[in-house]
PAPATOR-983220 format. One record per residue (C-alpha): x, y, z; residue number from 1; chain. Coordinates in pm, 1 decimal. Layout:
<sites>
[site [X,Y,Z],NUM,"A"]
...
</sites>
This chain:
<sites>
[site [-656.1,2158.8,-1494.5],1,"A"]
[site [-577.7,2370.0,-1794.4],2,"A"]
[site [-665.2,2737.7,-1793.8],3,"A"]
[site [-912.0,2831.4,-2056.2],4,"A"]
[site [-928.2,3164.0,-2230.7],5,"A"]
[site [-1233.2,3276.9,-2430.9],6,"A"]
[site [-1201.7,3557.9,-2688.1],7,"A"]
[site [-1572.7,3607.0,-2772.7],8,"A"]
[site [-1888.8,3586.1,-2555.8],9,"A"]
[site [-2118.6,3294.0,-2613.2],10,"A"]
[site [-2420.0,3522.0,-2605.9],11,"A"]
[site [-2375.3,3879.6,-2728.2],12,"A"]
[site [-2701.3,3982.8,-2564.5],13,"A"]
[site [-2587.3,3872.9,-2210.1],14,"A"]
[site [-2332.5,4033.0,-1992.2],15,"A"]
[site [-2014.5,3843.0,-2030.0],16,"A"]
[site [-1910.2,3701.2,-1695.0],17,"A"]
[site [-1678.3,3412.5,-1620.3],18,"A"]
[site [-1963.1,3243.5,-1446.9],19,"A"]
[site [-2172.4,3268.9,-1766.5],20,"A"]
[site [-1888.7,3123.4,-1965.1],21,"A"]
[site [-1831.7,2849.0,-1713.2],22,"A"]
[site [-2198.5,2744.7,-1718.3],23,"A"]
[site [-2189.7,2746.8,-2100.8],24,"A"]
[site [-1888.9,2512.9,-2103.9],25,"A"]
[site [-2042.6,2276.3,-1864.2],26,"A"]
[site [-2363.9,2275.9,-2064.1],27,"A"]
[site [-2178.7,2197.5,-2395.4],28,"A"]
[site [-1934.9,1937.4,-2226.8],29,"A"]
[site [-2122.2,1725.5,-1975.2],30,"A"]
[site [-1879.0,1577.4,-1724.8],31,"A"]
[site [-1626.6,1860.8,-1739.0],32,"A"]
[site [-1540.6,2041.7,-1427.8],33,"A"]
[site [-1512.1,2418.0,-1456.3],34,"A"]
[site [-1369.0,2631.5,-1181.7],35,"A"]
[site [-1279.4,3003.7,-1152.2],36,"A"]
[site [-966.9,3066.5,-958.2],37,"A"]
[site [-773.5,3401.1,-943.8],38,"A"]
[site [-1014.4,3526.8,-1211.8],39,"A"]
[site [-914.8,3255.5,-1458.0],40,"A"]
[site [-1123.7,2956.7,-1592.9],41,"A"]
[site [-980.2,2611.6,-1512.9],42,"A"]
[site [-1142.2,2338.3,-1715.0],43,"A"]
[site [-1090.5,1967.5,-1641.8],44,"A"]
[site [-1207.1,1676.6,-1860.4],45,"A"]
[site [-1385.8,1382.7,-1703.4],46,"A"]
[site [-1155.3,1186.4,-1464.5],47,"A"]
[site [-1045.0,838.9,-1540.0],48,"A"]
[site [-1168.9,528.3,-1352.5],49,"A"]
[site [-862.3,507.0,-1133.0],50,"A"]
[site [-925.0,864.4,-1007.6],51,"A"]
[site [-1279.9,758.6,-902.5],52,"A"]
[site [-1147.6,445.1,-743.1],53,"A"]
[site [-892.5,648.5,-539.9],54,"A"]
[site [-1173.1,864.3,-411.3],55,"A"]
[site [-1376.9,568.8,-306.8],56,"A"]
[site [-1078.2,436.6,-113.6],57,"A"]
[site [-1024.5,775.8,47.2],58,"A"]
[site [-1377.0,813.9,166.4],59,"A"]
[site [-1368.0,489.4,372.4],60,"A"]
[site [-1151.3,604.4,654.7],61,"A"]
[site [-1352.7,929.7,692.5],62,"A"]
[site [-1662.8,722.7,705.8],63,"A"]
[site [-1514.8,480.9,951.2],64,"A"]
[site [-1430.4,776.0,1177.5],65,"A"]
[site [-1792.4,871.1,1185.3],66,"A"]
[site [-1732.1,1206.0,1003.6],67,"A"]
[site [-2024.8,1162.7,766.5],68,"A"]
[site [-2309.0,1233.7,993.9],69,"A"]
[site [-2353.5,1423.4,1318.5],70,"A"]
[site [-2134.2,1743.7,1318.7],71,"A"]
[site [-1981.9,1683.9,972.9],72,"A"]
[site [-2042.6,1543.1,632.5],73,"A"]
[site [-1804.8,1390.5,376.5],74,"A"]
[site [-1891.5,1516.8,21.0],75,"A"]
[site [-1758.1,1486.5,-332.5],76,"A"]
[site [-1765.8,1774.3,-568.7],77,"A"]
[site [-1919.6,2051.2,-353.0],78,"A"]
[site [-1834.3,2403.5,-448.6],79,"A"]
[site [-1612.1,2615.5,-234.3],80,"A"]
[site [-1651.2,2999.6,-269.9],81,"A"]
[site [-1311.9,3162.5,-282.8],82,"A"]
[site [-1233.2,3519.2,-143.0],83,"A"]
[site [-973.9,3635.6,-411.4],84,"A"]
[site [-1209.5,3755.6,-695.6],85,"A"]
[site [-1587.6,3810.0,-700.4],86,"A"]
[site [-1666.2,3509.8,-918.8],87,"A"]
[site [-1398.8,3275.2,-781.9],88,"A"]
[site [-1491.5,2928.2,-668.2],89,"A"]
[site [-1334.4,2577.6,-670.8],90,"A"]
[site [-1475.1,2223.6,-674.5],91,"A"]
[site [-1248.1,1994.5,-463.4],92,"A"]
[site [-1274.2,1625.4,-532.5],93,"A"]
[site [-1351.4,1554.9,-166.6],94,"A"]
[site [-1431.4,1773.9,136.4],95,"A"]
[site [-1519.0,1735.1,502.8],96,"A"]
[site [-1769.7,2011.9,582.6],97,"A"]
[site [-1966.5,2121.5,894.1],98,"A"]
[site [-2315.0,1971.3,897.1],99,"A"]
[site [-2473.2,2309.8,855.7],100,"A"]
[site [-2281.8,2401.8,542.6],101,"A"]
[site [-2608.3,2457.5,346.0],102,"A"]
[site [-2669.9,2756.4,573.9],103,"A"]
[site [-2354.5,2902.7,422.6],104,"A"]
[site [-2457.2,2896.8,56.1],105,"A"]
[site [-2321.6,3193.5,-151.1],106,"A"]
[site [-2421.6,3130.8,-511.1],107,"A"]
[site [-2348.6,2905.8,-809.9],108,"A"]
[site [-2378.2,2597.9,-575.8],109,"A"]
[site [-2078.4,2710.0,-377.0],110,"A"]
[site [-2046.1,2757.5,2.4],111,"A"]
[site [-1845.3,2979.8,228.0],112,"A"]
[site [-1498.0,2847.0,316.1],113,"A"]
[site [-1565.0,2876.0,687.2],114,"A"]
[site [-1762.7,2551.5,688.2],115,"A"]
[site [-1481.4,2348.5,522.2],116,"A"]
[site [-1260.3,2150.6,753.5],117,"A"]
[site [-1054.5,1972.0,484.8],118,"A"]
[site [-1046.2,1970.3,104.9],119,"A"]
[site [-868.3,1690.2,-97.1],120,"A"]
[site [-771.4,1663.5,-459.7],121,"A"]
[site [-667.9,1357.5,-660.8],122,"A"]
[site [-449.0,1474.3,-944.4],123,"A"]
[site [-507.1,1407.9,-1312.1],124,"A"]
[site [-329.6,1578.6,-1603.4],125,"A"]
[site [-383.5,1899.9,-1404.6],126,"A"]
[site [-142.1,1808.6,-1128.8],127,"A"]
[site [40.2,2150.0,-1136.2],128,"A"]
[site [-273.8,2334.5,-1054.2],129,"A"]
[site [-344.9,2106.2,-761.1],130,"A"]
[site [3.9,2148.2,-629.5],131,"A"]
[site [33.5,2524.3,-707.8],132,"A"]
[site [-274.3,2710.9,-800.7],133,"A"]
[site [-500.2,2549.8,-559.9],134,"A"]
[site [-249.0,2562.0,-276.0],135,"A"]
[site [-267.9,2942.1,-282.1],136,"A"]
[site [-645.5,2947.1,-335.4],137,"A"]
[site [-727.0,2712.2,-46.6],138,"A"]
[site [-481.4,2887.3,185.8],139,"A"]
[site [-621.1,3222.5,113.1],140,"A"]
[site [-972.9,3075.3,189.0],141,"A"]
[site [-814.2,2958.9,523.3],142,"A"]
[site [-919.6,2593.4,467.9],143,"A"]
[site [-740.5,2427.5,764.3],144,"A"]
[site [-629.3,2103.6,598.1],145,"A"]
[site [-544.4,2038.2,222.1],146,"A"]
[site [-462.9,1692.6,102.5],147,"A"]
[site [-327.2,1610.6,-238.2],148,"A"]
[site [-296.9,1261.0,-384.6],149,"A"]
[site [-32.8,1326.9,-642.6],150,"A"]
[site [-63.8,1029.8,-879.4],151,"A"]
[site [221.0,1163.5,-1112.7],152,"A"]
[site [493.0,1160.9,-850.7],153,"A"]
[site [343.9,892.6,-623.2],154,"A"]
[site [321.0,1112.5,-316.9],155,"A"]
[site [51.1,1216.6,-68.1],156,"A"]
[site [78.1,1576.6,43.7],157,"A"]
[site [-68.4,1706.7,363.9],158,"A"]
[site [-76.5,2088.5,398.9],159,"A"]
[site [-186.6,2253.5,727.4],160,"A"]
[site [-176.9,2607.6,894.2],161,"A"]
[site [-271.4,2840.9,604.4],162,"A"]
[site [-103.6,3180.5,625.6],163,"A"]
[site [-158.5,3429.1,348.3],164,"A"]
[site [-131.6,3244.7,6.5],165,"A"]
[site [47.0,2940.6,137.4],166,"A"]
[site [55.3,2674.4,406.3],167,"A"]
[site [317.3,2688.8,683.2],168,"A"]
[site [328.8,2304.6,699.8],169,"A"]
[site [362.1,2104.1,385.1],170,"A"]
[site [458.2,1742.8,417.8],171,"A"]
[site [484.1,1492.0,125.9],172,"A"]
[site [438.5,1124.9,225.5],173,"A"]
[site [558.8,825.6,25.1],174,"A"]
[site [422.3,474.0,-15.9],175,"A"]
[site [453.3,267.0,296.3],176,"A"]
[site [367.7,553.4,535.3],177,"A"]
[site [57.6,578.4,749.0],178,"A"]
[site [-57.0,939.6,777.1],179,"A"]
[site [-284.1,1064.3,1065.6],180,"A"]
[site [-458.5,1385.0,973.6],181,"A"]
[site [-497.9,1681.3,1226.1],182,"A"]
[site [-752.0,1654.1,1504.5],183,"A"]
[site [-927.2,1964.4,1369.7],184,"A"]
[site [-1134.0,1723.3,1158.6],185,"A"]
[site [-1314.7,1614.5,1464.4],186,"A"]
[site [-1205.2,1254.7,1470.9],187,"A"]
[site [-887.6,1046.2,1412.8],188,"A"]
[site [-837.2,962.7,1041.8],189,"A"]
[site [-541.0,765.9,930.7],190,"A"]
[site [-460.7,727.9,563.0],191,"A"]
[site [-261.2,424.5,414.1],192,"A"]
[site [-56.5,605.7,149.6],193,"A"]
[site [34.8,288.7,-40.9],194,"A"]
[site [-323.7,171.9,-63.4],195,"A"]
[site [-443.5,512.6,-188.6],196,"A"]
[site [-168.2,546.6,-445.0],197,"A"]
[site [-228.7,194.7,-564.7],198,"A"]
[site [-596.9,259.4,-606.0],199,"A"]
[site [-506.4,567.3,-816.9],200,"A"]
[site [-307.8,375.0,-1074.2],201,"A"]
[site [-487.3,247.7,-1387.8],202,"A"]
[site [-507.9,-128.1,-1411.4],203,"A"]
[site [-372.1,-281.3,-1730.0],204,"A"]
[site [-457.8,-624.5,-1849.8],205,"A"]
[site [-214.8,-842.2,-2034.7],206,"A"]
</sites>
C-alpha cells in the first residue's frame, strides 16, 4: 500500500482527522482500501482477480478445519483496531477471529486485537508494507499468527510469537512445501504453498 499525504482538509468546517480523510477517500474511490497505521494513511487500489482467487483458495483449508462456526469465524476485510496511535486500524485480507468478536467493537468498523487469532495478507503492489509496516503493527497488537502470501517473491511467510514491534519466529516457505499453522488457531490447518502461489498468479491467454 502506498502512504497517502493530504495537504488540505476536505471540509474546512469539520475537524481534520485521519479518519475523516480516510472516509472521504473511500467515498470518492469505491473499492479502495484505506488504513491508518502509525499515524499514516495507507491507500490500496482494488486488487486484481488473482488476488481474489488466492483468498478463495486460502479460505478452503480454514473452512475444512471447521474454524468458520462454533468458537471462531473466518472473515475477509474485517477491521482490526491497532494500539499505536488513537486512530490506527488495519484491514487484513483474511482473519480468524473469536466468535464473539462483535462484542469487541471499538469504532470505525474495527475490533479489538484480542479477538484475532490470525491475520493474513496477500500482497499486491504494496508488498513492502505487508512485509514491513504491517509486521510491526500486527506484532504490537499481539496478533498471535501473521501469514503473508508474497506474490512478488513467491514465498509464504508465517510469523509467530509477537514481541514488541516484531515477531520472534519468521519463516518463509517456498513452493512445494506444506505448512501447518500453529495450534493456537483451535484446529489443524495445513497450507499447500504451491497451490496458493499458483492461484495468486494472473492467468494469461495466448
